[in-house]
Structures are given as C-alpha cells and as structure tokens.
C-alpha distance (Angstrom), angle and dihedral (degrees) to the residues before:
residue distance angle dihedral
M1 . . .
K2 3.77 . .
S3 3.75 89.9 .
D4 3.81 89.5 52.1
L5 3.80 89.6 53.3
L6 3.79 92.0 48.7
K7 3.78 89.8 48.7
Y8 3.84 90.9 56.6
K9 3.81 97.7 35.7
H10 3.80 92.6 109.4
Y11 3.78 89.8 55.1
F12 3.79 90.8 48.4
I13 3.79 90.8 50.5
A14 3.82 91.0 49.8
I15 3.83 91.3 47.8
A16 3.81 90.8 47.6
A17 3.84 90.3 49.5
L18 3.80 90.5 49.8
L19 3.82 91.7 48.7
V20 3.81 91.7 48.6
G21 3.80 90.0 48.7
L22 3.79 93.7 45.4
Y23 3.80 100.2 43.7
I24 3.81 103.4 26.7
T25 3.80 115.1 19.4
D26 3.82 99.2 39.1
P27 3.85 96.3 50.6
L28 3.81 89.4 45.0
W29 3.82 90.1 52.1
I30 3.82 92.4 49.2
S31 3.79 90.4 47.8
Y32 3.80 90.2 49.3
K33 3.84 91.4 52.9
E34 3.83 91.7 49.0
L35 3.80 91.6 48.8
T36 3.81 90.3 49.0
Q37 3.83 91.2 52.3
T38 3.81 91.4 46.0
K39 3.78 89.8 50.2
A40 3.80 91.6 51.0
L41 3.83 91.9 48.8
N42 3.80 91.6 47.1
S43 3.79 89.4 49.9
V44 3.83 91.0 53.5
R45 3.82 90.8 47.2
A46 3.79 91.1 48.7
N47 3.81 90.7 50.9
K48 3.81 91.6 50.1
L49 3.79 91.7 47.7
S50 3.78 90.9 47.6
T51 3.82 90.1 51.3
L52 3.80 91.5 48.7
L53 3.78 91.8 49.0
T54 3.79 91.7 51.2
Q55 3.81 89.9 48.8
Q56 3.82 94.7 43.4
T57 3.80 95.3 106.6
Q58 3.79 91.6 47.1
L59 3.81 90.6 49.7
Q60 3.81 91.2 48.8
Q61 3.80 90.4 51.5
Q62 3.80 90.7 49.9
L63 3.81 90.2 49.3
E64 3.81 91.3 51.6
Q65 3.79 90.2 47.8
A66 3.82 90.6 50.2
K67 3.82 90.5 50.5
T68 3.80 90.7 50.3
L69 3.80 91.2 49.0
S70 3.80 92.1 47.7
E71 3.81 89.6 52.7
S72 3.80 91.5 49.0
I73 3.82 91.2 53.0
A74 3.83 92.5 50.0
P75 3.84 95.0 92.7
Y76 3.81 90.0 57.8
M77 3.81 95.6 59.5
F78 3.75 134.8 48.6
N79 3.79 113.9 -99.0
K80 3.78 104.6 -155.3
T81 3.78 123.4 140.5
T82 3.81 95.7 -154.6
E83 3.77 130.1 52.9
S84 3.81 93.3 -130.1
D85 3.82 93.1 52.8
F86 3.78 90.6 49.2
K87 3.82 94.5 48.3
L88 3.79 92.3 46.8
K89 3.82 94.0 49.6
A90 3.82 94.7 43.3
Q91 3.79 94.0 46.7
Q92 3.81 91.1 47.7
K93 3.81 90.7 53.4
V94 3.81 93.0 50.8
E95 3.81 93.9 43.5
Q96 3.81 90.7 49.3
A97 3.82 90.8 52.5
L98 3.82 90.5 50.8
K99 3.79 92.7 46.4
Q100 3.81 92.4 51.3
A101 3.81 88.9 51.1
N102 3.83 90.8 52.5
C103 3.80 93.7 -117.0
N104 3.80 125.7 149.5
L105 3.78 112.2 -124.6
E106 3.79 113.1 -142.9
R107 3.79 106.4 170.0
V108 3.81 140.9 5.5
E109 3.80 119.0 -169.1
W110 3.79 129.2 174.4
Q111 3.81 108.4 -143.1
G112 3.80 97.9 -169.3
K113 3.75 142.5 -96.7
V114 3.78 141.8 -85.2
Q115 3.81 117.5 -144.2
L116 3.82 103.6 -133.5
T117 3.81 97.0 174.3
P118 3.81 131.3 -7.7
N119 3.83 88.9 -87.9
L120 3.81 102.6 29.2
E121 3.80 125.9 75.5
Q122 3.80 128.9 -176.9
W123 3.81 114.0 -149.2
L124 3.79 131.1 -163.3
L125 3.82 119.7 -148.5
T126 3.80 123.4 -174.1
I127 3.79 118.3 -159.7
R128 3.79 133.3 178.7
F129 3.77 122.0 -159.8
N130 3.78 139.8 152.1
G131 3.75 140.0 -154.8
A132 3.78 145.1 117.7
P133 3.82 120.0 -36.3
L134 3.81 89.7 -102.6
C135 3.83 88.7 55.5
L136 3.81 90.7 55.5
V137 3.78 93.8 48.5
T138 3.80 93.6 45.1
A139 3.81 93.2 45.1
T140 3.80 92.5 48.3
K141 3.80 91.8 51.6
A142 3.82 92.5 44.2
I143 3.82 92.0 51.4
E144 3.82 91.2 48.6
L145 3.82 89.9 52.9
L146 3.82 95.9 48.4
K147 3.76 117.0 124.9
P148 3.04 119.6 -125.4
T149 3.78 86.6 51.0
V150 3.80 120.2 -97.3
R151 3.80 117.3 -175.5
F152 3.79 132.1 -164.7
K153 3.77 115.2 -116.7
E154 3.80 97.4 174.8
Y155 3.77 136.0 -10.7
A156 3.78 138.0 -176.1
Y157 3.79 125.8 -170.2
N158 3.79 119.1 -169.5
G159 3.77 143.9 159.2
R160 3.77 138.4 177.9
S161 3.76 94.7 -103.8
F162 3.75 123.1 -19.7
T163 3.79 113.7 -149.1
G164 3.79 97.3 169.8
N165 3.79 95.4 -99.2
P166 3.85 107.9 147.0
T167 3.82 91.6 -139.9
E168 3.81 96.3 55.0
N169 3.77 117.9 118.5
I170 3.81 118.6 -114.8
N171 3.80 125.8 -175.1
A172 3.79 123.3 -139.8
D173 3.80 131.0 -163.0
I174 3.79 113.1 -173.1
D175 3.79 135.0 174.4
L176 3.79 113.8 -149.9
I177 3.80 128.6 -163.4
M178 3.79 122.1 -152.3
W179 3.79 135.7 166.3
N180 3.79 131.7 -133.5
N181 3.79 127.6 -163.2
T182 3.81 105.2 -150.3
Q183 3.82 94.3 -166.7
P184 3.79 105.2 43.1
T185 3.77 123.8 178.2
Q186 3.79 119.2 -113.6
A187 3.82 89.6 -107.4
A188 3.82 90.9 55.5
I189 3.81 91.0 50.2
E190 3.81 91.1 49.8
Q191 3.82 92.0 48.8
E192 3.79 90.5 54.2
Q193 3.81 94.2 51.6
P194 3.84 112.1 103.8
C-alpha cells in the first residue's frame, strides 16, 4: 500500500497544488484586486473631499453672493406661492396697463408654464385686444415697463386697412412671458406688498 502511495505521490502533489490554487490562492487574488480597487476609489474620494474642504470658505462666499443676487432679482419676478395667486396678480397687472392705455381687452389665455428650477416657473400668457394706434403704442410701452417684469415673446398687430387715421381700430395678439418664484423670501413678499 505504501508503495502504491509512493507511485502516485506526484499525482497527489499536483492535486494538492490544484486544490491550494483553487480554494486558497485564487480567492485571495480576487480579494486583493477588489481591495486594490476600493483603495483607489477611496483615494479619489479623499482627494475630492480634501479639495472641497480647502475650498469651503470660497464656496460659502459664493453661496452668500448667490443668495444676495437672488434677493436683488426678487422685484423683477412675481413672488406668489400658489398658481392662482400668481395668475390673478399677473393678469391684473396686464389688464390695468391695457385699461390705462384705453385699449379694449378681448381675450386672455394662459398657455402654460415651464419649470426652470424647483422654485422658478416661466409662464406664457396670450392676450388679444384692440384699439386706436395710440392705444397699441401706449399699451406696448406700459407692458414693457411693468414690474415684476413681463416680456414680449411674440406679437402681431393687424387691421382691415390702415390709412393712418388715428381713430382707426387695430387688433393686437401678443404672447407675454413672466416668471414666478414659488418659494419667495420674506423680504421679497414684503417688497411686493402695496
């Protein structure tokens, strides 16, 4: 029996080497590779964190500057927390400008909004009105001067036949863009109060 074992000892050594490689060396090698990758990723994270920590004061200054700038822009946009409050206030402003210009309002239609940021919405309002040429000029200027800011996106002025008579009736279709901050600061709310 001992002679049989000695005869196959080379096979036993090869099998033992394969078992050691399969169950010990290979898992250790895989573990080593994973630990090396984890170390590299942790090193990158540590470098990023170190960079952020060294730039912390600069980032805080930029944040304060951004807050100051956002407060300075507050008067140029509507600061209403609800959609209905915003629409009411914006429509009142536009209607008041048209009324002061002696224009006849025919139609007001809200076209929808675009969410620019979580707190900032851009709205599109289409209005149709008519009146004398002076009404159109005065209304256009009054709308451009509104505060909070209202901007023209598109406009079309037309009439049946314009002969230059100052009492002729001209129709106007205009698309207006305005912005609403849905989470205004207390200072912005106070500035908007009459």
